[in-house]
N, C-alpha and C positions, 0 to 999 in steps of 0.2 A: 221613578216618579211618573205621574200620568202622561207627561209629554215625552217619555222615553229616556230622560236623563238618568245616568247611572251615578249613584251616590256611594262612595266608599265608606265602610264602617267596620268597627270591631265590636263584637258583643260577647260578653261572658255571662251566661245565665247564672243567677244565684243558686245556691245549693238547696234552697227551699224557702217556704214562707216565713220561717223563723229567722231568716237572715235579713229581714227588713227590706226597705225600698231599694230599687235599682238606681244606681248613680248614672247620670247623664252629663258628660263633660262637654262644654261648648268653648272652643278655642277663640282667640282674639282675631282681630282684623289681619287678613293675609297669613294667618297661622293655620296649623293643621293638627291632626291627632297624633303626630309623631313628636310633638313638643314635650319637654321634660316633665311639666306638671301633669299633663294628660296621661302620659305613659306610666308615671309613678303611681297615680291614682288607680289606673287599670291594674297594674301589677299587684298593688296592695289588695285590691278587690279579689283578684284571683287567689291570692294567698289565704284570704280570710273567708272565701266562699260567698262573697257578695256579688250581686249582679252589677255590671258596668257596661255602658254603651258609649263608644267614641265614634266620631264621624268627621269627615271633611265636607265642608260646604261646597256646593257646586262652584267650579272655578278655582278651587283650592286643593292642594295636596294631590291625592290620587283620584279625586272625583272629576267627572266630565264637566265641560262648560267653560265659559270665558269669564274671568273674574270681573271684567267690566260690565257684565250683565247682572251681577249679584246685587242683592238688596236685603235689608233686614226682613222685609215681608217674605221674600223668596226663601231665605235661609230658615226663617221660623217655620214655614210650611214644610220644608224638608225635614227639620228636626221632628215635627209632630207626625209626619207621615212615617218616619223611621221608627219612632216610639210605638206607633200603632202596629206597624208591620212586624217588628221584632219582639215587642213586649206584650202585644195583644191589646185589646180594647180597654175601655175605662175600668172594667171590673177585674183586670188582670194585675193588680198590684200597684202600690204607690211609687212615686218617683222623687228623687232629690236631684235638683238641677244645679250644676256648678258652672259658673261663667267667668271667664278671664277677660278683662278689658272690654272690648266690644262685645265679647261673649256674655259679659255681665249685663249689658243692655238687652241682648237677645234673650238671656235667661229670664228677664222680667216678662217679656212678651210671651215666651213659651209657658212660663208659670201661670200667667193669666188664662191661657188657653187650656191648660191641664185641669183647671178648676179643682174639684174635690180630690183628684188623684195626686195633687201636689203634696208632698210630705215635708218639703223644705227647700231653701235655696242657699247657696254659698257663693258669694261674690269675691273675686280676686281683682283688686284694682278696677272694680266695675265702672263702666264709662257711659251711663245713660246720658242722652242728650248731647253727646260730644259734637254733633253737627251744629250746635249753637255756640257753646263756650270754647270749642276747639279750633275755631277759624276766625280770622280777622274779617272786618267788614269788607275789605277789598276782595278777599278770597270768596266770601259769600256772594258778592256781586258776580264774580266770574262763574261760580257754580250755577247761579240763577240763569246766567246766559247760556248754559249748556257746556261750559268749558270744563276741562279736567285740571285739577289743582295737584301739582307735584310738590312734595316736601322732602327735606332731608330725612334719611332713614338711619337712625343710630344703630340699627341692628343688622344692616347689610349694605352692600355697595350700591344697590339700585334705589332711586327715590321712591317714596310711598305715594301712590296715586289715590286721589279721591275723585270718583266719577260723578257727573251731574245726576245720573240716574240714582245712584246710591244716596246721595245727599238729599235729593228731593223726596225720596221715599222715607228717609230717616226723619225728615221734618214732619211727617205725618204720625210719628210714634213718640213724640216728646212726652216725658213722664214727670219731670221734676216740678212742674207748675201746679200740680193738683194732687190730692190724695191717691195713692196707688192701692187698689182693692185686693190686697193679698193678706191672708190671715195666718199662713204657715210660718214656722220658725225661719228666721233669717240670720245669717252670719256673714259679716262683711269684713274682709281683710284688706288693709291698705297701707302702703309704705309712705312715710312722711317725706321721703326724698324722691318721690315719684315726679319725674320731670314731664310726664305725658298726661297724667290724669291727676289733678290736684286732690289731695286727701280730703279737702272740704266737700268734694262731691259725695263721698261716702256718708258724711254727716247729713247732707241735704237729702240723700236717698233714704237714710234711716228715719228722718223726720217725716217724709211723705208716705212711708209704708204704713198701712193700716194695722198690721200685726203688732201685738204688744210684745212678742218674743223676738226682739231685734237686738243683736249685739254687734258692736263695731270694735274691731281690734286694729289699733294703729301700731305700726312697726316703725319706731323712730328713725332707724338707719336703713329702712327698707326702700328699694327703688321700685320702678314700675313692674318689673318682671316678678319680683318676689320668688326667685328661683334658687337662692342659696340653700345649702343643706338645712339651715335652721328655719328658713321660710317654708321649705317643703314639709318639714316635720310639723310646723304650725298648721299648715293646710291639712295634713293627714289627721292630726289630733282633732281639728275642728270638724272635719267630715265624720270621723268615726265616733266622736262624741254624739253627734246628731243621730247617727245610725243606732247607737246603743240606746239612746233615749227612745227612738221609735220602736226598737225591738222590745224594750221593756213595757211598752204600752200595748203590745199585741199579744 
């Protein structure tokens, strides 16, 4: 990055222009590119000759930095810088952005910045605007005062922190209150047993997206992670169906 920060990534170049857009996977909050969904997508891309790019946001995984300094704005800029550095400029091929949980919010910000280069987006329990609906009024007051909010973490022994810097920046990127100017195909996967991101968020997002090609798939017994074998297969089918459609159009 321009300030010297080192961002860890994995990139598999596609076998050629006939193999369609490059897949860019954006992990969730405090997650990294070694997660099960990211690695499975990468492995399938390698097997099929498609391009795929994974990364760790600064302060996450193998990337440098302090997680407390992270924000949607900073991580969006890291993704875009990496796309330009590894995939070339705007004329060097289309991109499909895949975002999990918080990565689904970041996915929308990246997608808008990619403009005509965007070939599609796939959200997995996408969580836009969780800085509003995901916190109590008391927690928001504390965050506004510059405090750190700690919450129980169902996925690990340490509590999940939300830092005031992250929250304040997130509040500048709220999206569900107005139309979202994206016209590319959109696929949203969401478990109806999701205890972290209500499945109604997927419906609200679908309503605000300007694109007419929006499909929402609800998994009745699916949880937030959607990481069971059948969930992973659904994800792969969804992504590769979008890839095949793009390839047929080129």
